[in-house]
C-alpha positions in Angstrom: 159.4 113.1 35.8 159.5 117.1 34.9 160.9 118.9 31.8 165.0 118.9 32.1 164.8 116.6 34.7 167.1 113.0 34.1 166.8 109.6 34.7 168.3 106.3 34.4 167.3 102.6 34.2 169.0 99.6 34.0 168.1 95.4 33.8 169.0 93.9 37.3 171.5 91.7 36.6 170.4 88.8 38.9 174.7 87.4 38.8 173.8 87.1 34.9 177.3 88.1 32.9 176.0 90.5 29.7 177.4 90.1 26.4 175.0 92.9 24.7 173.0 95.1 26.0 170.7 98.0 23.5 167.6 100.2 24.3 164.8 100.3 22.0 162.6 103.7 21.8 159.2 104.3 20.6 157.8 107.5 20.6 155.2 106.8 18.4 154.2 103.3 16.4 156.0 104.5 13.0 159.2 105.7 14.9 161.0 103.3 16.7 164.7 104.4 17.4 167.3 101.3 18.5 170.6 102.2 20.3 173.7 100.1 21.4 174.8 100.6 25.1 178.2 100.0 26.2 178.7 97.3 29.3 181.6 98.3 30.3 181.9 102.1 30.5 179.6 105.3 30.6 179.6 106.0 26.7 177.4 109.2 25.4 175.7 108.1 22.0 176.4 109.8 18.6 173.9 108.4 16.6 172.0 111.4 14.8 168.7 111.3 15.9 168.6 114.5 18.4 166.8 112.3 21.4 169.9 109.9 21.1 172.6 112.7 21.7 171.6 112.9 25.7 171.5 109.0 26.3 174.7 107.5 28.1 175.2 104.3 29.2 176.2 103.4 32.5 178.8 100.6 32.1 179.6 98.8 35.5 178.5 95.3 33.4 174.9 97.0 33.9 172.7 96.9 30.8 171.3 100.4 31.4 171.3 103.8 30.7 171.1 107.6 32.0 169.4 110.1 30.6 169.8 113.9 31.0 168.0 116.9 30.5 164.3 115.0 29.5 162.1 117.4 26.7 158.5 117.0 26.4 159.3 114.8 23.0 159.8 112.2 25.5 155.9 112.0 27.0 154.1 108.8 26.7 157.5 107.5 25.4 158.0 103.7 25.9 161.8 102.3 26.6 163.0 98.9 25.8 166.3 97.7 27.8 167.0 94.3 25.5 170.2 92.3 27.1 172.0 89.2 26.0 174.3 86.8 27.5 177.5 84.6 26.3 174.6 81.2 25.8 172.6 84.3 23.1 169.5 84.3 26.3 168.1 87.2 25.9 167.0 89.4 29.0 164.3 92.6 28.8 162.5 95.3 30.4 160.1 98.0 29.3 159.3 101.2 31.0 157.3 104.8 29.9 158.4 108.2 30.5 156.0 110.8 31.4 156.7 114.4 31.3 155.4 117.1 33.2 156.0 120.8 31.7 158.5 122.9 33.7 157.1 126.0 35.4 158.5 129.3 36.6 157.3 129.1 40.5 157.0 132.7 40.9 154.2 134.4 43.4 153.8 137.9 44.3 152.5 138.0 48.0 150.8 141.4 50.3 151.6 141.6 53.6 151.1 143.8 56.6 154.4 145.3 58.4 154.2 144.7 62.0 152.2 141.2 61.4 152.8 137.5 61.4 152.9 135.9 58.4 153.5 132.2 56.8 155.2 132.0 54.2 155.0 129.0 51.9 156.8 127.3 49.1 154.8 125.7 46.3 155.0 123.5 44.6 154.5 121.1 47.9 158.0 118.6 48.7 159.0 116.9 51.1 162.1 118.9 52.2 163.0 122.9 51.7 165.6 125.1 52.0 164.2 128.5 52.0 166.2 131.8 51.7 165.6 135.5 52.9 165.9 138.3 50.6 169.7 138.8 52.0 170.3 135.5 50.4 170.6 133.6 54.0 168.9 130.3 54.9 166.2 130.4 57.9 164.7 127.3 57.4 166.5 123.9 56.2 163.4 121.1 56.4 160.0 122.2 56.2 158.7 124.1 53.3 156.6 126.5 55.5 158.2 129.8 57.5 156.8 131.7 59.8 157.6 135.8 59.6 157.1 137.1 63.1 156.6 140.7 62.9 157.1 141.0 59.3 159.6 143.9 59.2 161.0 146.4 56.2 163.8 143.8 55.5 161.9 140.5 55.1 160.3 142.6 52.5 161.6 141.2 48.5 162.3 138.2 47.0 161.9 135.0 48.8 163.6 131.7 47.2 162.6 128.1 48.1 164.4 125.0 47.2 162.0 122.1 46.7 162.4 118.5 46.5 159.7 116.9 45.2 158.4 113.8 44.4 158.9 113.6 40.7 162.2 114.9 40.1 166.0 114.4 41.7 166.5 117.9 41.4 165.7 121.0 43.3 163.2 122.6 41.9 163.2 126.2 43.0 160.2 128.5 43.2 160.2 132.2 44.7 157.1 134.4 46.8 158.1 138.2 46.4 156.8 139.5 49.6 155.2 143.4 48.8 154.4 145.6 51.8 150.5 146.7 52.0 150.2 150.1 50.9 148.3 151.4 54.2 147.3 155.3 51.9 143.6 155.2 51.3 142.4 158.4 48.9 138.8 159.5 49.3 137.3 162.0 46.9 133.8 164.0 45.9 133.1 165.9 42.8 129.7 166.8 41.7 128.1 166.4 38.2 124.6 168.3 36.9 122.2 165.6 38.5 124.9 163.9 41.0 126.9 163.8 43.9 130.0 161.4 43.3 131.5 160.3 46.6 134.0 157.1 47.0 137.2 155.9 47.8 140.3 153.4 46.7 142.4 151.4 48.6 145.5 150.3 46.5 144.4 146.8 46.7 141.4 144.3 46.0 138.7 144.4 48.2 136.1 141.8 49.2 133.6 144.6 50.5 132.8 148.2 50.6 130.3 150.2 53.2 129.2 153.4 53.3 127.8 155.2 56.1 126.2 158.3 56.0 126.4 161.3 58.0 122.9 160.6 59.9 124.5 156.5 60.5 122.4 154.7 57.6 124.7 152.4 56.0 125.0 151.5 52.4 126.3 148.0 50.7 128.6 149.1 47.7 128.5 146.8 44.9 128.5 146.6 41.2 124.9 147.0 40.5 123.3 148.4 43.7 120.5 150.8 44.3 118.5 152.3 45.7 115.7 155.0 45.1 118.6 157.8 46.1 121.9 156.1 45.3 123.6 153.8 42.8 127.4 152.1 42.9 128.7 154.1 40.0 132.4 153.5 39.2 133.2 150.9 42.2 135.4 148.0 41.2 136.3 146.2 44.3 138.9 144.2 42.3 140.8 147.8 42.1 139.9 148.3 45.5 137.5 150.9 44.2 134.3 151.6 46.0 131.6 154.8 44.8 128.4 155.9 44.4 126.6 158.5 42.9 124.0 160.5 45.0 120.7 162.0 43.4 120.7 165.7 43.4 119.5 167.6 45.3 121.3 166.0 48.4 118.7 165.6 51.4 119.8 166.9 55.0 120.9 163.5 56.1 123.3 163.1 53.3 125.5 166.5 54.2 128.7 166.0 56.0 131.0 163.2 56.9 130.3 159.7 54.7 132.2 156.9 55.8 134.1 155.0 53.1 135.6 151.5 54.4 136.8 148.7 52.5 137.7 145.4 53.6 140.2 143.1 51.9 139.7 138.9 51.4 141.4 138.6 54.2 139.1 140.8 56.6 141.6 143.5 57.1 139.2 147.0 56.8 140.4 150.4 56.0 138.4 153.2 55.9 138.2 157.2 55.1 136.3 160.1 55.9 134.6 162.4 53.5 132.9 165.7 53.8 129.8 166.4 51.6 128.6 169.7 50.7 129.5 171.1 54.3 132.1 172.8 56.2 133.8 170.5 59.0 131.6 169.4 61.2 131.7 171.1 65.6 132.9 168.4 68.0 133.3 167.8 71.3 136.8 167.9 73.0 135.1 167.0 76.7 133.1 163.7 77.2 131.8 162.1 80.5 131.2 158.6 80.8 129.7 156.8 83.3 130.7 153.8 84.4 129.9 150.5 87.3 132.9 148.7 88.6 134.2 145.5 87.9 131.9 145.4 84.7 133.2 146.2 80.9 134.3 149.9 80.3 135.2 151.3 76.6 137.3 154.9 76.6 136.1 156.0 72.9 137.0 158.8 71.2 136.3 160.3 67.4 137.5 163.2 65.6 136.0 164.5 61.9 139.1 163.3 60.0 141.4 160.4 59.4 144.6 159.9 60.8 147.4 157.4 61.4 148.4 157.1 65.0 146.5 157.7 68.5 147.1 157.1 71.7 145.1 157.0 74.8 146.8 158.0 78.1 145.4 156.8 81.6 144.6 159.0 84.8 147.1 156.8 86.1 150.2 159.0 84.4 152.0 157.7 83.2 150.3 154.7 81.5 148.9 154.6 77.9 147.6 152.2 75.6 147.6 152.2 71.9 143.9 151.8 70.2 142.6 148.6 69.9 141.6 148.4 66.7 144.0 150.3 64.1 142.1 150.2 61.2 139.6 152.3 62.7 142.1 155.5 62.9 141.4 156.1 58.9 137.8 156.8 59.8 139.0 159.2 63.1 137.9 156.7 65.8 140.6 155.8 68.8 139.2 153.1 71.6 140.2 151.3 74.5 138.4 148.4 76.3 138.7 147.3 79.9 136.8 144.1 80.7 136.8 144.7 84.4 136.8 148.2 85.1 138.6 149.2 89.0 138.7 152.5 90.7 141.7 152.9 88.9 139.6 153.8 85.9 138.1 156.5 87.2 139.2 160.2 86.1 140.1 161.9 83.3 141.4 159.8 80.4 142.9 162.1 77.0 143.0 160.9 73.4 145.8 162.5 71.5 145.2 162.2 67.4 148.1 162.7 65.6 147.8 165.2 62.6 150.2 167.2 60.2 153.7 167.0 61.1 154.7 170.0 63.2 151.4 170.6 64.4 150.5 169.4 68.5 148.4 166.2 69.1 144.7 167.3 69.1 143.2 166.1 72.6 139.6 164.6 73.5 139.1 164.0 76.8 136.8 161.6 78.6 135.9 162.1 82.1 134.9 158.5 83.6 132.9 158.7 86.9 131.5 155.2 88.0 127.8 155.2 89.0 128.2 154.1 92.7 130.6 155.8 93.8 130.3 159.1 95.7 130.7 162.1 94.8 131.1 165.2 96.8 132.5 168.7 98.0 135.3 168.2 100.7 135.2 171.4 102.4 132.0 173.6 102.9 132.7 177.3 103.9 129.3 179.4 105.6 129.2 182.2 108.0 128.2 181.9 111.4 124.1 181.5 112.0 123.8 181.1 107.6 122.9 178.1 106.1 124.9 175.4 104.9 124.4 172.9 102.7 126.2 169.3 102.6 125.9 167.0 99.8 127.0 163.6 98.6 125.9 162.0 95.5 125.9 159.0 93.2 126.4 159.2 89.0 122.1 159.2 89.3 122.2 155.6 90.7 119.6 154.9 93.6 119.7 155.5 97.0 118.4 153.1 99.5 119.0 155.1 102.5 121.0 158.3 103.8 122.5 159.4 107.2 125.0 162.2 108.1 126.8 161.4 111.3 128.0 164.9 113.0 131.5 166.2 114.7 130.0 165.4 117.6 129.2 161.7 116.7 125.2 162.7 116.5 123.6 160.0 113.6 121.0 161.4 111.5 119.0 159.7 109.2 117.8 161.7 106.5 114.2 161.0 104.2 113.6 163.5 100.9 110.3 163.2 102.0 111.1 165.5 104.7 111.9 168.7 102.7 109.3 171.0 104.9 110.9 169.6 108.0 111.0 172.2 110.8 113.6 170.9 112.0 117.7 172.7 111.6 118.8 169.6 110.3 116.7 168.7 106.9 117.0 167.0 103.4 118.6 168.9 100.6 118.8 167.4 97.3 116.9 166.0 94.5 115.7 162.8 96.0 117.7 159.8 96.7 116.1 158.3 93.7 118.3 160.9 91.9 121.6 159.2 93.5 121.4 162.3 96.3 122.0 162.3 100.1 122.1 165.7 101.3 121.3 168.0 104.3 120.6 171.7 105.1 121.6 173.3 108.3 119.7 176.4 109.1 121.7 178.6 112.0 125.2 177.2 111.9 126.9 177.2 115.6 130.4 176.5 116.2 128.9 173.2 117.9 128.5 172.5 114.2 131.9 173.4 113.0 134.2 170.1 112.0 133.8 166.7 109.9 130.8 165.5 108.6 130.5 162.2 107.7 127.9 161.4 105.1 126.6 157.5 104.6 124.5 156.0 102.0 123.4 153.0 100.2 123.9 153.1 96.0 121.2 150.4 95.0 121.3 147.2 94.2 123.9 146.7 96.4 124.0 145.7 99.9 127.1 147.3 100.7 127.3 151.3 101.8 129.4 154.1 101.2 130.7 157.1 103.0 132.7 160.1 102.6 133.7 163.0 104.7 132.8 167.1 104.5 134.6 169.4 106.2 131.8 172.3 107.8 134.3 175.5 108.6 132.6 178.3 109.7 134.3 181.6 108.3 
């Protein structure tokens, strides 16, 4: 039984009326205590020995006792109940008590706000009552409770009342939930011979990775080194990751370093550290080639850490949170689409949060599908001038090229006929470069109107067409 628990025991009477009852307590070979027990009423024993002051006879005609607040001195004690009937016949039974030390079950657990957390009561029990920090019972049976999602009101002291197998009384344990700190600091300083670079998360880490400005990765742990770096000051148990870089710094060691830590649950955090250089220039307008019905990832990067980013789609007002918020501290924001559609074509906008009071920084990603034709919808030329009509893919090779005039005449165009003497000839870089175009020499009024460009992006077997209006000025 548990320390401070109570217990009772008695001799089964089997319809026998007892005349006397006593208990012998053997704590060791040299110490036996004998106590007379009242058969008819519950009475507290008043003998001098400390151990007997917690004994109460059961009464009810039973030869037995109840003991309250068991202590460690009863561990391995042997108890013998002895009863006699009116004819002097004797009856008896022996049992032993084993006492488990009483522990204070108090635990601290770090949790992430907005995530799921499974709270488990310990030690294991058959039934539990679980109380939240407000004292409200949230579970009356199971010894576990799922918090979805973790909110600020869940941060604090949770209590478990547990029924275990070795005590009639319940055991109380507590679990203190602590909100995980998302803060991570980075630093750089110099000595005469080294540049010291590092970061710290305010919780234990299981591994650390440093990434140099040129993309080379370094695994950082106690005792690790290369010919130019060594992991001085690293202590993952305290969430510290740091390296010394030998002076003078090489070209690929100057710039933005990435310092990333992962905790035992593989939740990553990181920061950017600028070493021996001013803030680098970075693109704010990107072009991205994509293929219909294939995966597409919108990815934006800035050279500073942030805690928020949103991605606006071309189909405003649709917007998305980043797929991996852990990468925000590394200045990365991305959104993955498993099957790209025509609705995903156009300008995506990544908006990075800066200091409070400053406008969000915008990175534009223009998505063009390889097989979608690009063209100028209207071309203006003077009478007798030369007109150039062009539709093209994003460098996807073309199987053929043809144009249909406003009068319905069809022209099959070969890119090998650039020097053709005909009035209509090929214009563009070539079908292998995805360009289908014509040059019309000495435009007449009969050429005025809407031309249709028809072509076949490879390796598809479905042709595509677009319309170009020719206007004579």
